[in-house]
N, C-alpha and C positions, 0 to 999 in steps of 0.2 A: 465724568462721566463716559462711557461707551462711546467708542470709535463705533462708527455706521461706515461698512465696506459701499463701494459703487456696484450700483446695479452688473450683478453676472460675474463680479469678480468670484466672489468663492463659490459657486454653482458651478464652476469653469473650469476652474483650475483644479488639480489634482495631485501637483506635487511629485516630482522626480519622483518623488519617493512613496508615492502613491496615498497621502494623505489627503481627503478631500472636503468639502465641503463643511462646515459650520453653521450654526447657527449666527444670522445677521447680526444679529443683540450683540451677540460675542464675542470676547477679542479671538481673532484666529490664529496667533501665534504666528508660526513660521507654515502654515496649512498651505502656504502657495510660494513658492521660492521666485529672489529676483537676483539674478544677476551681479555679483557686490563685489569681485577679490581681483578676476582677471580680465584686462579689454580682451574683447574677441575680434579675432585677426579678419581680415577682410578679404574678397574673392582675390587672387592673384598672390596675396601673400604667405600662401602654405605650398604652392606648387600645384596643389589639387584644385583648385578651383572651388574650394569649401569655406562654409561660412555659416555663422551664427543668425540667427534674429536678429532683432535691434534690443539692445537690454538699457538699462538704466543707464543713466551715468553714473558713474563712481567716480569719489573722491579721495583725497590723503587719505581720509580719516575710513576708507574703506567700505561707509556706508553709502547707502546709493541714496541719491540728491530728488529719485520717483517719491512718491505716495502711496499707502497702501493700494488710491484704486487702479494706479498705474502698474500693479503686478500681475502676470498673471498671461496667459496665454491669448493669441488674437488668430482668427481665420488666416487674414493678413500674413502672419508671422508665419503659419505654419505652411500655408502655400509658398511665399518667399521662400523657407530654406526646406521645402521641397525641393522646387524648385533650380534656386540655383547650385544645392549640395548633387542633388541626382539628374537635373533636367528632365523630373516628372511633375506630371500634377497631381497634388493628391489623389487623386482617383486611380491613378497611373502607380502611384505609392503603393495603395491597398492592395488593386492589384497584384503587383509584383511580393505584397507579401504571401497571399494564396499562391503563388506558384513557387514561392519560395517553403512555402508548410508538405504541397505535393514534393516537388525535391526530395525536403526531407524524411517525408514517406516513401522515397527509393532508397534513402539511404539505408534506413531501418529494413526495407525488404532485401538489398544486395552486397550488405557492410560483410558476411557472413559466406557469400558466396566467390570461388574458388577464380582469383583472377583478379578481382575488383579492388580497383587503384582509389577512386573518387567521382564524385557528383561537382559539378559547377553549373550555376549559371549564365545563360550567354547569348545573347538576340534574343529572347523571350525565349529560350529553348530551356530542357533541363537536359545538362551532358554528361553522360553515365564515361568513365573511362578505365581503360583497363583491356586485360587481353583473357584471350582463349575461350574455348566451346561454352565451357556452364555459364558466362559469365555472359553470354552473347545471347545464350537462349532465355534465359530467369529475365534478362533486361527487356528481350520482344516481347516474353511473356508480359513483364509489366505496363509495357509500352502500350497494351490495350487496354489498364484501366488508368491509365496515369498521360496526359491528349502532351503531346509536345515533348514526351522522352526520346532521348536517341543516343545509341552508341560511340563512343568514340575509341578505338585501338590504340593504344601507346605502345609503338615500335619502339620494339630493342634495344634499337641503337641511338634512342630519343626522345622524350618525352612528349605529349601532346603540347600545343600553342596554347598560350597563358593568355586569356584575355586581356585585350590593352588597355592599358593601364601607365602612367608614363612613372607610377609612385611604384609599382613592384617591380624588385629591381631583374635585371633578364637573367635566363639561365647560361650556366654555361654552356662552350659548345660541349657536344659529346664526342669522346674519340674514340677507337676499340683499343678491343684491351678491357670494355668493362660490362659484361654478360650479366650481372646479376643485376634482376630488382629487387628494389625494396616492396612489399606487399602492404604494410599498413605502420602508421607511425606511433604504434606503442612499443612493435618488436624491434621498430628502426630503434626509436629512443632508449628500451634495454639494451639490446648490441652495442650503440655507442656508451653507454654509460660504463659495460662491462671492457670497452679497449681503450677507449681515450679520457674519460672520468666525465664530472659536472664542471670542471672548472671553465668557466666564463659561458657554458653553455646557457644559451635564453630562450630555445624553444626548435621541436623538431613538428611539421608541419606542413599539410600538402597544398599548393596553391598551381592552381593553371595544369592538374594532370601531372605532376610531380610532387617528388617533396622536396622541403629545401631544410638545412639543417645551419641554424643560426647561433652565429658565437661572438667573443667577442665582448659582448656585454659586460659591465661592474658589477649589474645586478643589484646593484645598490638600492635602497630604501629612503623615501625621502627623508627622512628623519636622522642620517650618516651622517659623521663630520662633513667640513664644508670640503674638503682635499676629494673625498669622493665623487663631488659633483661637479668635477672639470671635467673641457672638452676631454672624447672621446676617439681613440684611433685604431683604427679597423686591424683588428689581429686573429683572421678567420684563419691562419697558416699553424697559430700557434699550440704549441703542444700542452697538452692539458694532465691531466694526472695519471691517466692511462700508458697502454704499450706504445699507441702508434698516435700521431699528429691528426686531427681533424679532418687535414686534408687527405691524407694517406686514407683512412675509413672513407671516405665520399668516393675514393678515385676507384673503388671495387662497384659501383653503382652506376647503373645508364640512365638511371631516372630520379637521381637523387644530385641536389644541387647544395654548396655553402656560399653562406652569405656572412659579411661582417653585420652584427647588429650596435643599434645605440645602446645609452643607460635603457635598463627596462625596472621603473619605480612604482609599487604602488603609489595614486594618486591621490593621498589622502596628505591636507594642511594644517599648520596654524592657525587658529585662530580668528576670523578676520571678515566671515562674510557667513551668507544663508545656508542654510544648512542642520545637520545637528552637530554637537562634540562630545565627544568623547574624551576622556581626560587632555592630552593635549592633542589630538586631531581632531581636524576637522572631515565629513566624508556628508555624503549623498543618501537618501534616503530610496531604497530603491522598488522593490514591488508588494501591494498588499495579499497581505496569505492569512490563513488561519491555521492555527495550532489543531493538536489531534484532538482536541476537546471541542474545535470552533470556536476558540476566542480569535479573535485579530490580531495580528503581528501584521510585522514591517520587516521586509527582508532586505539586506546590505551584505557589504564587503566583509568577511569573514576576518579581514589584517585591520579593521577600523579595531577591533577591541584589542590591541596589543596582546594576542595573544589568551585573551579570554582574563585580561587585567583591567578593563574599564565595564564597570556592573552598569552605568546608568549614559542614557542620552537625553543631552540636551535640543531642544530645539531652539537655531534661533532665528531673526529677524534681521536682516539690514545690521548683521555681522555682533546684533548684541541678543542676548541668552531672552529666551522668551517662553519658559516654563521647561517644566519635564516633558519629554517626548514618554520615555519608556524604561525598562530595565532589560538588559544583555541577558540572552538565554545561550542556545549552545550557539557556537561561532568556530569554525577552521578553516585553518592559510596553511596550505599543502596537504598532507597525507591524512589519516586520525592524530585525533589531540595534538594538530599543528607538527607533525614529526617533519624530517628534511627528505629531500629528493630521495638519498642513500638509505640504501636498509643495509647497518656494517654487516659482511660476512656472508651474503646470500647475493651468490654470482647468477644464479640461476634468473633469479627475478631481479636485479640492484635497485630500477628505479619505482620512489613512492610515489603516484600520482593522485592527489586528488582534487583538491575544490578550494573556492575561496568566496565563503556565505557567513553569515551571522542572522541571527534571530532577534529582534528588540520587541517582548514581549510585554507584558502589564501596560498597556499605552492610556494614555490620561484617558478620564473617562469624557472628555469634551470633544474628543476627535476622533472623529470618522473615517474609517480610510478606506480609500475608494479603486476602484481596478479600471485605474488611469496613467498615465506619464504626462508630464506637462512637456508645454512645445513654449513656454518662456517669449511672450508678448505683450500685448497690452490687450485689455477688456473689448469687445465682447470676447471670451477664454474658453473657448472649446478646447479638449483635452482628448487623448490618443486614448482610445478606449482597450482595453485587454480582453480577446476572449480565447486565449492558448498559449499553449507555449510552440516553437518550433526549433528543431535543431537545424544551426547553423550552415549552410554552403557556399561554398568560394563562389563570388559572384554575385549574394542575395543582398537586395538595397536593405539599408540598417539606418536608424537614426539613433542616437543615445541621448540625455537629459542628465543634467548635471548642477547643483550648485552652484560652482565656479564659471562657468563657458558655455551653460545653458543650452540650447535645443545645436545638435550640427546629425547632418544626415553623407551617407557614402555607403561604401561596398564593401563586403569582406573580401579580403584578399589571402587571408591565409586561416586554416584551421586545423588545428593540434594539440599539443604540449608544451605548455612556455615551463619558464622556469624566473624566478624575484626572488631577492635578498628576504627572509623570514624577518621575525621579529629583532631576534639579538644578531645580526649579519653586521654590525658594527664593530660587533668584539667578537666575533665568530666569523669568520668569511666561510667556513663553509654550512652554515645558517641558511643552505638553499630551499626553496618551497615548491613543488612544481604543481598544476594545476593544467586541467583540460578547458583550451577555451579557443579564442577564434582573435584576430587579428585584423583593423583597416588604418591604411597608410591615407585616407582621405578623410578620415573623422578627426575635430580637434579634440583637446581635454586635456585639464590642467590638474593642479595640486586640490583635490578637496571633489573632483569631481566621483571619485570611488564611493562604489557601493548603487549609483545608478544604473536606471533601468536601459539594455538596449533591446529596439524592436525591430520587427520587419513586416510593416502594415498592421495589424491588429494583433503580432503574435508576438508575447514575450520569447528574447534567444537568450539573451545576458544578462547579469550584473557587471558593470566598470570596476578593472581593477587596479589595471595599469599604464602608463603611458609614458613617451618621451618628453624627463622634464626638461626645461631649460635649465641651461648651465649658470655657473657663478655669473655669468655676465647677460644673463639671459638671450641666452641663443637658444634653439633647436636645434638637433644634429640633424633627427633625421624623425617628421612628423608620422607618427603613428599613434595608435588605442588598442588598447588588447581587454577584454571582457572576458569573465569566466563562465563557460557555458551553463547556461539556466537549467537545464532537464540533468547535468549530471549533478549541479548543487541539490536540487530538491533528493535527489536518490542519497542521501548522508543524513535530510529531515525526515524520517519514516514518517506517514500521518499527518506531516502539514499539507496544507493545499493553496496553490494561486487560487487570490480570490479573481473572479469571473465577470465581467461587466454583462449583464442580461437586463433587455428591454421586458415591461410589465407585457401582459398577455393581452389580446385585444382578438372580438367577435369577428368573423366575417360570414359570408353567404346571402339569404333573404336582405332584402333592403327594411322587410321589417323584421327580422329575425326569427321567423318563425319556422319550428321544427317539427315535425311528425315524429312521435314517438316511437323509439324505437331507429330512426335514422341518427345521423351522426350530428352532433351541434359541432361547426366548422370554428379554427380561429387560429389565429398567423402571432408569432412574437417576431416584431419587426428587428432587422437589424442595422439599421441605422442609429445611432453615425457610425456603428463597423461596417464590416464588410459581410458579416457571416455571422450568425449564432453560434455562440458557444457547440462544440461539440458534446455529444451525450447531455444535451441538457434537455428534462422535462419541463410537463407545466402539471401543477398540483389543485385539481381541482376539488372544494370541498362543497358540498351541499349539506343543507340542516337535516339531519335525522342520518344520514348514511359518513360513513369511513372516510378519509379524505383518499382521495385517486391521483393518483399522477401517471399523467400518460406522454407518452415522446413525443420530441422535436422532430421533424425531420431537417434534412439539408436544409430545405426553402424558407423553415422557421414554421411550419405550420403543425396544427396540434385538433386534436375531434377526441369529442366520446359521445355515447350512445344516449339520447335525448331518454329522461326519465318518466315516469308516473310518476304522479296524475296529473291529466292535463291542467295547462292552465300558464299563467307567467310562473317562470323560475330565474330566481335570483341565487346565484353563489358567488364564491370568492375564487380568485385564479393568483397561482404567483408563479414565474417563472425560476425552476430550482436548477443547482447543479454544483453537485457537493452540499456545501456550507457555503457555496454562494447564494443569495436570495436577491432577485428583482423588488419583492414588496408585493402588498397582495393590491386586487386591484377589483372591485365591486362589478358584475357584468350580470345581465338579466334577457333573458331570450324567452319565447314562447312557444311553448310546446301543446301541439294538436295532438288532437285523438286522433287513435288507429285500434285496430281491431288486434286482441291480445291473442297472441299464438301461442299454438302450446309449448309448455316449458319440457324441457329434457330433465331424466332423470340419472345420474351417477352413481356409483356404488365402490367401496374400496375391492382392491382386484385379488382375484383371484378367491373361485368358492368350490366349498360350503366354506360359510363366516359361521365363526364359534361367538361372534355375537353383534349385534344390529342395533346402535344408539344412534347413531344420527344418519340422516341420508346429505344426498347433496346434489345440484344439479347448476342449470344454464336457465334466466330466461329476461323477463323483459326486466328491464333498472327502473325499479321502484314501486315494481307489483308485491301484491303480497302472494308469497303461496300456504295453501292448505293442503295437507297430507290426510288421507282413509285409506280404507282397506284396512289391513292386519297390523295398521301403523296408526299413530294418531301423532301433530304437531303443525306449526305453522312459525313463519317468517319472510322478511322482507327481502326482495332481489336488492342485492349492493350495484354503486353503481359499475362492476367490474361485470353484471349480468353473472355473477355468481350468487347461489345464497346453497345455505347449508341452516338445517334444523334439526334440532334433537327433539329424539322420539320421546313421548309422555307414554306412561305406565308399564308393566311388566314387560317384560323382552317373551318374544314369539318364539318356540322352535319349529322346524319343519318347514314347509311351501309357505314363505309369506309374501304376500301382495300387497305394493302400495300405488296407493294413487295419486298424482298430483295435477293440483288446478288455478293457474294465475287468477288473481281477480284485482280490480281497480276502479275507484269510483267514478260512479258515470261510464263505465264499459258494461260489455258482455263478460260472462265470466272465460275462460277459454278453455280452447278443447281440451281433453285430460289426457295426460300421460301414463302409464301405466309399466312398473315393471315388478318381477319374480325374483327371491330371493332365496335361497336353499340355504336353514342356520340350523346348526347344532350345537349341542350342547360342549363348552370347553372342557377337557379331559379332567378329572377328578384330580385333587395331591394325594402323594402321598408321604404321610410326613415322619411316621415310624421307623420308616428304614432309608437307609441312605444306598445309593446305588456303588456297589464295591464296597459295603461292607464286610468286616468278616464278625458273627457270632459265637461262641460258645455253647454248643449245648445242652452244658447246665444252668445255664442262663438265657435261657430261647426269652423273647418279650412276650407278656399274653397275650395282646392284643397286635394285629394290625387295624392301624388308624389313618384317617386324614382329614381332608374339608371337601367340600363340593357346593354346586348349585343348593338352594334349600328345597326339601323337597325331594329333589331326585332319587331314583332306586340307583344304589352302587352295586356293583355286580365283581367279586375277589375271586381272580384262579390264580394259581401256583401249578409251575410244567406243567400246562395245560391242562388244569384238572380244575372244576370249580370247586371253592370252599366254603363262601356263605357270600349271601347277601346282605344289606344294610339301609337306610333309609336314611338320609342328611338329615339331622334335625334342625330345630329354628336356628341355632347359633351357627349354622353352617360346618359343623362336624359330623363324621361318622366312624363307627369303629365295628369291628370282626373279631371273635377269638382266633389265637393264631392257631393251626393244625398243630395235631398231635403225629407224633412218628415219623415225621425228615430226616432221614439218615444227610449221614455226614456228607459235604460236598455243596458244587454249585446248585441255586435254585432261583427261578426266575417266578415274582409277584405281579401282575397287572390286574389293571383295576377300571372301571368301566361305569359312565354315571347316565341313564336315560330318563327324559325329561316329555313326557305328553309321547310316550313311545317313538320317541327318536336319541339314539344314542350314541352316545362322544366318544372320539378316539381315545386309546389307550393309555394311562401311566404305566412305564414299567418300569421296574428296576431289581437289579440281578443282587445278590447276596450268597454268601457261603457261610455255611452250618462247620465249624473246626470242633476237634473233638475235645472233651473237658478235662478239668485237673485231674490227676490223679488221688484218691483222697489221702493216701499218708502222707504225699509231699502235699497236699493244704494245709494238713493238721501240723505241720512240722514248724518249731518255735522257731521265731524270728530272728537272724542274724545281730549279733553284735552292733550297737553305732557306730559307724565310722566314724575317723575322728575328721575334724572340721573339714581340714585342708584335703584331704582325699574326697572328701561328698563335693567339695567345688569344682575338683578337677575331675569325677567322674563326668559322663554325658549325660544328657537329662535322657530318660524312658518313660513308656506310659506306666501308670500305675494300677495293676490287677484291681481289679473291683470282683467285693466278696457281696452276696448276698446279707441287706439289712435285717435285722429285728423285724421291721413291719414289710418286709418282703420287697421291699422295692431293693433297686442294685445301690450302694453307695459307694464311692471308692477308698480303699485299704485305709483308713488313716485318718479321713476326713469326717473329725466329728461335728463339725457344722454345717457337713452337705444336708438342704433341703429334702426333704421328704414327699413325693410328689405319687399321685395314682399312677397305673400307665395308661387312664382314658386322657390323664393331664398333661401328660410328654409319651407318646410307648417311646421315644429315644433312649429315656432315661431306662428302661429295663433291660435294654441292650448290654452282653458283656462289654469289654476292652477289647480289643483288638490289635492288628499289625503286629509289634514286636514284641509284646508280650509271650507268642505263642514261639517264637524264637527263644526267651528264656527260658519258656518251661523244658524243651526239648535243651538245652545246653543242660538246666539242672540235671535233669537225668542221663546225660552220657556223663557231666561229671560225678555222681555217684557208681555209676557202672565202674568205672576208671577207678575211683577208690575200691572199690569191693573189690576190684582182679588185683589191685596191688595190695592188697591187703592179704588175700590169697595166694598170692605170690611172695610172699614176706613168710609166713606161715610154712609156706614147703619148702623152702630154704634151709628154716632154721631145722626143720625135722631131719632133711640130709643130712644136715653136719651133726647132728645128734645123734644118728644113728653111725656115722662114719669115725665117729670118736671109742661109742661104746666097743667098733671092732678092735 
């Protein structure tokens, strides 16, 4: 018998992994996670006041004592976590997420400005840190569009003050003799690798208006031998593999400090709780997404695939396998193809910074990915909806969801580049991977949380990567959690889209929802339970008999389209869309009241005169019928977007063409007429017998000049400005005139025009050259002996000279299989071979002259010797 879930459990939980509700009749596998691996610390145990919501009791077996109906988040749990971890109400947390989104926009706008150091959130303001007039001018201009943005200059003799946070290490005092200022984490990272090396390096980040280089960690993955999990001692001044020590390197800069680091380990665990299993790893699923073809997928941490060795992901429920989740596709931990931090031999750009992301595709058919993150409480189960991505900013409030530690909130303390051990670190300590990310000192995490989502308000910020894992005695050296920046991770997944939460559209306006024809039918997309509608969303309107119409949704969630005819009840479907994300369709009904029809407008292709007029376009009342008369004929329906396009019936008319357009609709008087006049001329005829730039021998001139044109048109042919002949285009569209006799050697120009109803086309113009004929003696000389095969293959290919065939057409010499056509069928075949053959003729004549001269010279010398002998 199938287990039936408690009401509200399935609908409200979206798994940290992003897997949403399934039908209540079906077993939900692990579509809603339960904390079942590690007990969550309580307030005061972490030194930061961080806490998770209450989780089901964990037994020694690792299985939750709670039943299925107790899984999932609750409103009380969400409120408690945000209040205790951040001191914010849920509304304030969502508003802070919106502020963080604006701060991320400031980062994108200022990161390339000279003097820019960073952005942080402090006291509900966006603080820009840096120096120089260019940054000041750019920040002042940006403040007009982003309320609450201020600039705080960082003096050369010391960094800006960091936000108050007891968990953030204080910066050492700045002394004299340190004039340099670091500008970016990327450049600082590259310089450090060149001069110090990667050994012991954990992070190069920005924090509170300064840069921090953190060293001394073992960089060991959690699957490393037990010896690598012992207590960590600070080694901030230890010498790396480069030329100088970390402390010597940092001493150059006025805005860089050195910090001891605890062991940074990817947060994956052995089986024993909810999440998904990949080989011997257990991780959390992250955000719901779509692959480039629109199929559902789930994003998670790349290191969970063990550098691509893992192929399948198995869902877990209370530590027990619960069926297939899907198959791993792309994964990356570190640089491209899971490459380590160093690029050997590249001193200019040694640091290889990448990401930590993987895709699970081919999902089980009964799983429904959801654009949300679980908050881990008891039902009813509201979850946090995802409406977009945001760039991490220092001071930004964030929450993280994971299968081991549940739901935790805190603030971002650092943003930058982090280094952790790769899949082969245990055997090769040089296997270090670098990725862009951010760190929080007050967000809790534990083994198995890797891949879980990090959010700020309703915006996706990152996927969980690493943290300070307890040592062999269960002690936490220094609590922190690290995530990979989601926006950077998506850059290695071209074509992938994050699934976004979208509410279904609804109608607004008069109580009776009556709209006059031609006015706007209005509606909105509700934001709740999110704080805003996903940016760039649209509403797709489908009215029977019309092509679907997509209309934009503004920042307030409002949308509209013009009420179409005919008058009366209008029932249509509407759906909010954003890329591959869909809200699902809803049927809506409004009433269209009759209104007088205004005259339509007529548009035409740009530029006149036109060489053809096959259709007319314009604008008018949506749903009305447009009828064309005058010198044209046709009819059609105005689309929902107010555009109409009518294909003209009957033959094309040339000259001055008048068009009249009128709109009509049942029950309404016809609209006033719209008028337009177009100048239409025939297109230039086609010259098919001679190509531009062609050379023709005088003894092999074509018999005709031929081509194609408009049926019944009169064609006039002119050579070198003198009329040659006229012709009528036949029913098959072809025409020809005799080739004129008496044309001399040299360049000539032929042009042809066609006229229909007295309207003349532009000319078609071709230039050609008449060359001298081949001398009769040379033309009758015997063919040379056949050359050896090797010589034939080595010789460059030359065009074959053409000779007249017995039928009068031109056939390539030696080509007995050539098809003979009449001049009218293809006049081009009557033209002599051109190009290099003329050079061959000149070379042959020159050779004969040389041979003759040599013979005469030899005879002359022989006669002189004979005369001398006789004397």
